[in-house]
C-alpha positions in Angstrom: -30.0 22.8 -7.1 -27.2 20.8 -8.7 -26.5 17.2 -7.7 -23.5 16.6 -5.4 -20.4 15.3 -7.1 -19.7 11.6 -7.1 -16.4 11.1 -5.1 -14.0 8.5 -6.6 -10.9 6.7 -5.3 -8.6 5.0 -7.8 -6.3 2.2 -6.7 -3.8 0.7 -9.1 0.0 0.0 -8.7 0.7 1.4 -12.2 0.9 5.2 -12.1 0.4 5.7 -15.8 -2.8 3.7 -15.7 -4.1 5.6 -12.6 -3.4 8.9 -14.4 -5.1 7.7 -17.6 -8.2 6.7 -15.6 -8.2 10.0 -13.7 -7.8 12.0 -16.9 -10.6 10.1 -18.6 -13.1 10.4 -15.8 -12.3 14.0 -15.0 -13.8 15.0 -18.4 -17.2 14.5 -16.6 -17.8 17.5 -14.4 -20.1 15.5 -12.1 -17.3 13.2 -10.9 -14.4 14.2 -8.6 -11.3 12.1 -8.1 -10.6 12.5 -4.3 -7.7 10.1 -3.9 -5.3 7.7 -5.7 -3.3 4.8 -4.2 -0.7 2.4 -5.4 -1.3 -0.5 -2.9 -4.1 -1.9 -0.9 -3.1 -0.5 2.5 -2.8 3.1 1.1 -6.1 2.7 -0.6 -7.8 1.7 2.7 -6.2 4.7 4.4 -7.2 7.0 1.6 -10.8 5.8 1.8 -10.9 6.5 5.5 -9.5 10.0 4.9 -11.7 10.9 1.9 -14.9 8.9 2.2 -15.4 8.2 -1.5 -18.7 7.1 -3.1 -17.0 4.7 -5.5 -13.6 2.9 -5.4 -12.1 1.8 -8.7 -9.7 -1.1 -7.8 -7.2 -3.2 -9.7 -7.3 -6.8 -8.5 -3.5 -7.2 -8.3 -2.6 -4.6 -5.7 0.4 -5.1 -3.5 0.1 -5.6 0.3 -3.7 -6.1 0.1 -5.1 -7.3 -3.2 -8.4 -6.2 -4.7 -10.4 -9.0 -3.1 -9.2 -8.3 0.4 -9.5 -4.6 -0.1 -13.1 -5.0 -1.2 -13.9 -7.0 1.9 -12.2 -4.3 4.1 -13.9 -1.4 2.4 -17.4 -2.9 2.5 -17.0 -3.8 6.2 -16.0 -0.2 7.1 -18.1 1.6 4.5 -21.2 -0.5 3.7 -22.5 2.0 1.2 -19.4 2.4 -0.9 -19.6 1.0 -4.4 -16.7 -1.1 -5.7 -15.7 -1.3 -9.3 -13.0 -3.9 -10.1 -11.0 -2.6 -13.1 -8.5 -5.3 -14.0 -7.0 -7.5 -16.7 -8.1 -10.7 -15.0 -11.2 -12.5 -16.3 -11.0 -15.7 -14.4 -14.4 -17.0 -13.3 -13.4 -18.0 -9.8 -11.8 -14.6 -9.1 -14.9 -12.8 -10.5 -17.2 -14.8 -8.3 -15.1 -14.1 -5.2 -15.0 -10.3 -5.6 -18.8 -10.2 -6.2 -19.3 -12.3 -3.0 -17.1 -9.8 -1.2 -19.3 -6.9 -2.3 -18.1 -5.5 -5.6 -21.0 -4.6 -7.9 -19.0 -3.5 -11.0 -16.4 -5.4 -13.0 -14.7 -4.1 -16.2 -11.7 -5.4 -18.0 -8.8 -3.1 -18.9 -9.1 -4.5 -22.4 -12.7 -3.2 -22.7 -13.3 0.2 -24.3 -13.3 3.4 -22.2 -17.1 3.6 -22.7 -17.5 0.5 -20.5 -15.5 2.3 -17.7 -17.6 5.4 -18.0 -20.9 3.4 -18.1 -19.8 1.4 -15.0 -19.1 4.6 -13.0 -22.4 6.1 -14.2 -24.3 2.9 -13.1 -22.6 2.7 -9.7 -23.2 6.4 -9.0 -26.9 5.5 -9.3 -26.3 2.4 -7.1 -26.9 0.0 -10.0 -24.5 -2.9 -10.8 -22.5 -2.9 -14.1 -20.6 -5.7 -15.9 -19.1 -5.4 -19.3 -20.3 -7.9 -21.9 -17.4 -10.4 -21.5 -17.9 -10.4 -17.7 -21.7 -10.8 -18.0 -21.1 -13.9 -20.3 -18.7 -15.4 -17.8 -21.2 -14.9 -14.9 -24.0 -16.4 -17.0 -21.9 -19.5 -17.8 -21.0 -19.8 -14.1 -24.6 -19.8 -12.9 -25.9 -22.0 -15.7 -23.4 -24.7 -14.6 -24.3 -23.9 -11.0 -21.8 -23.1 -8.3 -18.3 -24.7 -8.5 -16.5 -26.3 -5.6 -15.2 -23.6 -3.2 -11.5 -22.9 -3.0 -9.5 -23.5 0.2 -8.8 -19.8 0.4 -12.4 -19.3 1.8 -11.4 -21.3 4.9 -8.8 -18.7 5.9 -9.7 -15.7 8.0 -9.2 -12.2 6.5 -6.1 -11.7 8.6 -4.7 -15.1 7.6 -5.3 -14.3 3.9 -3.6 -10.9 4.4 -0.5 -12.5 6.0 -0.4 -15.2 3.3 -0.3 -12.4 0.6 2.5 -10.5 2.4 4.5 -13.7 2.8 4.1 -14.5 -0.9 5.3 -11.0 -1.7 8.5 -11.8 0.1 7.9 -10.0 3.5 9.5 -11.5 6.6 7.6 -11.8 9.9 9.1 -8.6 11.3 8.1 -6.6 8.3 4.6 -8.0 8.3 4.2 -7.2 12.0 5.3 -3.6 11.3 2.9 -3.3 8.3 -0.1 -4.7 10.2 0.8 -3.1 13.6 0.8 -6.5 15.4 3.4 -8.5 17.2 5.8 -10.9 15.5 4.3 -13.7 17.7 0.8 -12.9 16.4 2.1 -13.0 12.8 3.7 -16.4 13.6 0.4 -17.7 15.0 -1.6 -16.6 12.0 1.0 -18.0 9.6 1.0 -21.4 11.4 -2.8 -21.5 11.4 -3.0 -20.8 7.7 -0.4 -23.4 6.8 -2.2 -26.0 9.1 -5.5 -25.3 7.4 -4.0 -25.5 4.0 -2.0 -28.6 4.9 1.2 -26.9 3.7 4.7 -27.6 5.1 7.0 -24.9 3.7 7.0 -21.2 2.7 7.6 -22.2 -0.9 4.4 -24.3 -0.9 2.6 -21.3 0.6 3.8 -19.0 -2.2 2.7 -21.5 -4.8 -0.7 -21.7 -3.2 -1.0 -17.9 -3.2 -0.2 -17.7 -6.9 -2.6 -20.5 -7.8 -5.4 -18.9 -5.9 -4.8 -15.4 -7.3 -3.8 -13.9 -3.9 -0.7 -12.6 -5.6 0.5 -12.5 -9.2 3.4 -14.8 -10.2 
């Protein structure tokens, strides 16, 4: 009896890259691409619709970045395996996504063999990190843990709203996207700014960029 296909979701805001990853992975008949998404919200909806075994996520997704999406996916689907496939190799970012539940991390600058090996490992429920990422992790743990970022003090909803504000969305648009009231948006926004000791939207945007919540 043949093994069941490994079901895969790909989330990246660049269509050409999504198509490239899809074409590369579909050469393996044991893997099935069940959904693609160009932003974090659509990726979460697609996961709910298709129940993938593995989600391949870019970090810099609009509306909900790869870190927040990893948290959301692991909360709803504890057995899903998350592979971060991105250009970012910053140590603090890497540590955050691993804490959120990702068990694979490959750079887009790595060879295609690393991507294939990562999917193979995760399909067997084993972690996978490319050589450059393994070295970064080793350096991090040799030096012991670094001081935590203020971003950890925000709730998931506050982080989500900070990202949307930094992407230029106004309160009414955020309320529509998250299906909450404008007053609730205002409450979370005020709470986030109070925790971070920020006084203006411009400061909030700069904070989001510095802490990799959005790209500059």
